[in-house]
N, CA, C and O of each residue as an XYZ file, in Angstrom:
172
protein
N      -4.748     -3.689     -2.260
C      -3.670     -4.572     -2.592
C      -2.911     -3.887     -3.858
O      -3.474     -3.299     -4.781
N      -1.712     -4.060     -3.726
C      -0.704     -3.435     -4.734
C      -0.055     -4.718     -5.395
O       0.518     -5.428     -4.569
N      -0.019     -5.149     -6.628
C       0.670     -6.121     -7.341
C       1.707     -5.453     -8.340
O       1.414     -4.626     -9.203
N       2.888     -5.923     -8.089
C       3.878     -5.466     -9.157
C       4.977     -6.643     -9.133
O       5.204     -7.440     -8.222
N       5.576     -6.529    -10.351
C       6.594     -7.733    -10.515
C       7.822     -7.357     -9.655
O       8.470     -8.282     -9.164
N       8.195     -6.086     -9.431
C       9.364     -5.752     -8.676
C       8.980     -4.527     -7.640
O       8.423     -3.486     -7.989
N       9.320     -4.801     -6.522
C       8.725     -3.917     -5.504
C       9.958     -3.270     -4.797
O      10.795     -4.056     -4.354
N      10.172     -1.924     -4.638
C      10.946     -1.151     -3.884
C      10.322     -0.232     -2.889
O       9.136     -0.341     -2.578
N      11.180      0.749     -2.348
C      10.624      1.551     -1.390
C       9.721      2.363     -1.825
O       8.990      2.866     -0.972
N       9.523      2.702     -3.179
C       8.409      3.643     -3.654
C       7.024      2.973     -3.556
O       5.943      3.532     -3.370
N       7.280      1.650     -3.723
C       5.990      0.772     -3.774
C       5.302      0.868     -2.206
O       4.095      1.045     -2.038
N       6.178      0.735     -1.216
C       5.577      0.959      0.185
C       5.155      2.256      0.333
O       4.197      2.445      1.082
N       5.722      3.294     -0.283
C       5.011      4.709     -0.084
C       3.988      4.792     -0.744
O       3.144      5.510     -0.208
N       3.655      4.292     -1.834
C       2.314      4.285     -2.596
C       1.203      3.578     -1.758
O       0.043      3.990     -1.736
N       1.619      2.536     -1.104
C       0.483      1.696     -0.306
C       0.163      2.412      0.863
O      -1.017      2.489      1.205
N       1.240      3.057      1.660
C       0.918      3.987      2.687
C       0.033      5.119      2.424
O      -0.898      5.498      3.136
N       0.457      5.645      1.245
C      -0.294      6.754      0.789
C      -1.817      6.641      0.436
O      -2.689      7.449      0.755
N      -1.975      5.446     -0.307
C      -3.345      4.996     -0.493
C      -4.144      4.812      0.773
O      -5.306      5.213      0.843
N      -3.534      4.211      1.773
C      -3.992      4.075      3.080
C      -4.534      5.273      3.747
O      -5.661      5.305      4.241
N      -3.666      6.303      3.748
C      -3.851      7.398      4.185
C      -5.073      8.257      3.562
O      -5.862      8.881      4.272
N      -5.125      8.221      2.353
C      -6.112      8.777      1.589
C      -7.744      8.115      1.891
O      -8.828      8.685      2.014
N      -7.387      6.776      1.940
C      -8.723      5.924      2.206
C      -9.331      6.353      3.531
O     -10.495      6.726      3.675
N      -8.429      6.259      4.458
C      -8.889      6.693      5.941
C      -9.562      8.018      6.070
O     -10.530      8.230      6.801
N      -8.952      8.927      5.272
C      -9.288     10.435      5.247
C     -10.671     10.516      4.666
O     -11.568     11.214      5.137
N     -10.787      9.648      3.469
C     -12.202      9.825      2.896
C     -13.185      8.902      3.689
O     -14.349      9.299      3.636
N     -13.007      7.906      4.318
C     -13.977      6.991      5.024
C     -13.589      6.948      6.554
O     -12.965      6.040      7.102
N     -14.105      8.169      7.178
C     -13.785      8.352      8.548
C     -14.171      7.243      9.460
O     -13.506      6.970     10.459
N     -15.244      6.608      9.114
C     -16.020      5.626     10.013
C     -15.076      4.432     10.077
O     -15.276      3.625     10.985
N     -14.119      4.226      9.268
C     -13.255      3.107      9.272
C     -11.971      3.397     10.025
O     -11.269      4.391      9.838
N     -11.724      2.372     10.942
C     -10.423      2.800     11.697
C      -9.034      2.069     11.345
O      -7.925      2.473     11.693
N      -9.304      0.928     10.597
C      -8.120      0.433      9.933
C      -8.275     -0.313      8.737
O      -9.316     -0.910      8.463
N      -7.087     -0.291      7.888
C      -7.258     -0.917      6.632
C      -6.007     -1.736      6.367
O      -4.895     -1.208      6.333
N      -6.217     -3.100      6.170
C      -5.186     -4.057      5.996
C      -4.483     -3.669      4.545
O      -5.102     -3.318      3.540
N      -3.071     -3.810      4.666
C      -2.346     -3.437      3.622
C      -1.704     -4.603      2.874
O      -1.311     -5.537      3.573
N      -1.544     -4.681      1.564
C      -0.951     -5.985      1.094
C      -0.328     -5.744     -0.192
O      -1.001     -5.278     -1.112
N       0.917     -6.024     -0.338
C       1.745     -6.025     -1.509
C       2.144     -7.514     -2.122
O       2.754     -8.388     -1.506
N       1.679     -7.587     -3.411
C       2.113     -8.968     -3.958
C       3.255     -8.697     -5.000
O       3.118     -7.779     -5.808
N       4.320     -9.441     -4.993
C       5.464     -9.403     -5.825
C       6.341    -10.580     -6.079
O       6.326    -11.491     -5.251
N       7.103    -10.663     -7.129
C       8.106    -11.693     -7.318
C       9.409    -11.483     -7.073
O      10.205    -12.421     -7.045
N       9.802    -10.094     -6.846
C      11.075     -9.448     -6.525
C      11.010     -8.440     -5.852
O      10.136     -7.602     -6.068
N      12.036     -8.285     -4.769
C      12.079     -7.075     -4.157
C      13.464     -6.445     -4.191
O      14.476     -7.104     -3.951
N      13.478     -5.277     -4.465
C      14.936     -4.457     -4.679
C      15.378     -4.308     -3.352
O      14.575     -4.114     -2.440
N      16.622     -4.384     -3.168
C      17.372     -4.172     -1.965
C      17.876     -2.558     -1.733
O      18.528     -2.253     -0.735
């Protein structure tokens, strides 16, 4: 879960990177749900 006041494309990249690293470390897990919580989205 990534929680930020304002979210942009960089935040999406962070979350995808976290997922990649997690799946590489824990090979017995096949999927990880991703969640971003924010109050504003940059356009």
